[in-house]
C-alpha positions in Angstrom: 2.2 17.1 25.0 5.8 18.6 25.9 7.1 15.1 26.5 5.6 14.2 23.0 7.8 17.1 21.6 10.9 16.2 22.9 11.1 12.4 22.2 9.5 13.1 18.7 8.8 9.6 16.5 11.3 7.7 19.0 8.4 8.1 21.6 5.6 6.5 19.4 7.5 3.7 18.4 6.4 0.3 19.5 3.4 -1.6 20.3 0.2 -0.3 22.1 -2.6 -2.4 23.4 -5.7 -0.4 23.9 -7.5 0.6 27.0 -10.3 2.2 26.5 -11.6 4.0 23.5 -14.8 6.7 24.1 -17.1 8.6 21.8 -18.0 11.6 22.3 -20.9 13.4 20.4 -20.7 16.7 19.6 -24.4 18.1 19.3 -25.4 16.1 22.2 -22.5 16.3 24.3 -23.4 12.0 24.6 -20.2 9.8 25.6 -20.8 6.6 24.5 -18.2 3.3 24.5 -19.0 1.9 20.8 -16.7 -0.7 21.1 -18.0 -1.8 24.7 -16.3 -1.2 28.4 -13.2 -3.4 27.4 -12.3 -3.1 24.2 -9.7 -5.0 22.5 -6.9 -3.5 19.9 -3.5 -3.1 19.0 -1.9 0.1 17.6 1.5 -0.4 16.4 4.2 2.6 14.8 7.4 1.2 13.1 10.7 2.7 12.5 10.0 2.0 8.6 7.0 4.5 9.4 4.4 2.1 9.3 1.7 1.9 11.6 -1.4 -0.6 11.9 -4.2 0.0 14.1 -6.6 -2.7 15.2 -9.9 -2.3 17.5 -12.7 -4.5 18.5 -15.4 -5.5 21.3 -14.0 -7.9 23.4 -18.2 -9.0 23.6 -18.0 -10.5 19.9 -20.1 -13.3 19.3 -18.0 -15.8 17.6 -20.4 -17.6 14.6 -21.8 -21.1 15.0 -19.5 -22.5 12.3 -16.2 -21.4 10.5 -18.4 -19.4 7.7 -20.2 -16.8 9.5 -23.9 -16.2 8.3 -24.8 -12.8 7.1 -26.2 -11.8 10.1 -23.4 -12.9 11.9 -21.0 -11.5 9.5 -22.6 -7.8 10.2 -22.2 -8.5 13.9 -18.6 -8.9 13.9 -18.2 -6.3 11.2 -20.1 -3.6 13.5 -17.8 -4.6 16.0 -14.4 -3.8 14.0 -12.0 -1.0 13.2 -9.3 -2.1 11.5 -7.0 0.0 9.0 -2.8 0.4 7.7 -0.9 2.6 6.2 2.3 5.3 7.2 2.4 7.2 9.2 4.0 11.2 10.4 4.2 13.4 12.6 3.6 17.3 13.0 3.9 18.5 16.7 1.1 16.9 18.8 -0.4 15.5 15.7 0.4 12.1 14.2 -1.5 11.1 10.9 -2.4 8.2 10.0 -2.1 7.8 6.3 -4.7 4.9 4.8 -3.3 2.6 2.9 -6.0 -0.1 3.9 -8.9 -0.6 5.5 -12.2 -2.3 7.2 -14.0 0.1 5.5 -13.0 1.3 2.1 -14.0 5.0 2.4 -11.1 5.5 5.2 -8.5 4.1 2.4 -6.7 6.7 0.9 -7.5 9.3 3.9 -5.5 11.1 6.6 -6.3 10.5 10.2 -5.2 13.0 12.5 -4.6 12.4 15.9 -3.4 14.6 18.8 -1.1 12.5 21.0 0.3 12.7 24.6 2.4 10.5 26.0 3.2 10.2 29.9 5.3 7.0 30.8 4.1 3.8 29.4 1.0 5.5 28.1 -0.6 6.7 25.2 -3.4 8.9 24.9 -4.9 9.8 20.8 -7.9 12.1 20.7 -9.7 12.6 17.0 -10.1 15.8 15.7 -13.8 16.7 15.0 -14.9 14.4 12.5 -17.8 12.8 11.5 -17.9 9.1 12.9 -18.0 6.2 10.3 -20.3 3.7 12.8 -22.6 6.4 13.6 -22.1 9.1 11.4 -22.8 11.6 14.0 -20.2 14.5 14.6 -17.6 13.1 17.5 -14.4 13.4 19.3 -13.0 10.1 20.0 -10.1 9.3 23.2 -8.4 6.4 22.8 -6.2 5.3 25.8 -3.1 2.8 25.3 -0.3 1.0 27.1 3.3 0.2 25.5 3.4 -3.2 25.2 6.9 -4.3 26.6 
């Protein structure tokens, strides 16, 4: 945490590739990988204080045709999390001020993440909150690597 405080927002600048995403149910302690064991995704923090995040289950099935059926569309949506907005830092917390999202319930919210940077690795942990995929109270831990 000390390194993150010393380097401030400059340490977050750039593009990060998702390495892992684990969610812990606060009631049961059960840990799951909602987006599979090898999730795909990117996170970007720009100098103009804009950010975006996209996470996908890498094992989503492509639709049979260019236009997905309703069932295919639901499956694709269920394997996705994406949002964009602005960002700010206070201590070891980065705030994502969501302007647009895959799930309109996040649009207009502030998503808080604890962060730690270790070399080319970024670790984000959500604060306890209701998960938009499962509806359960949880904490999620995401590991990212800097794209060079």
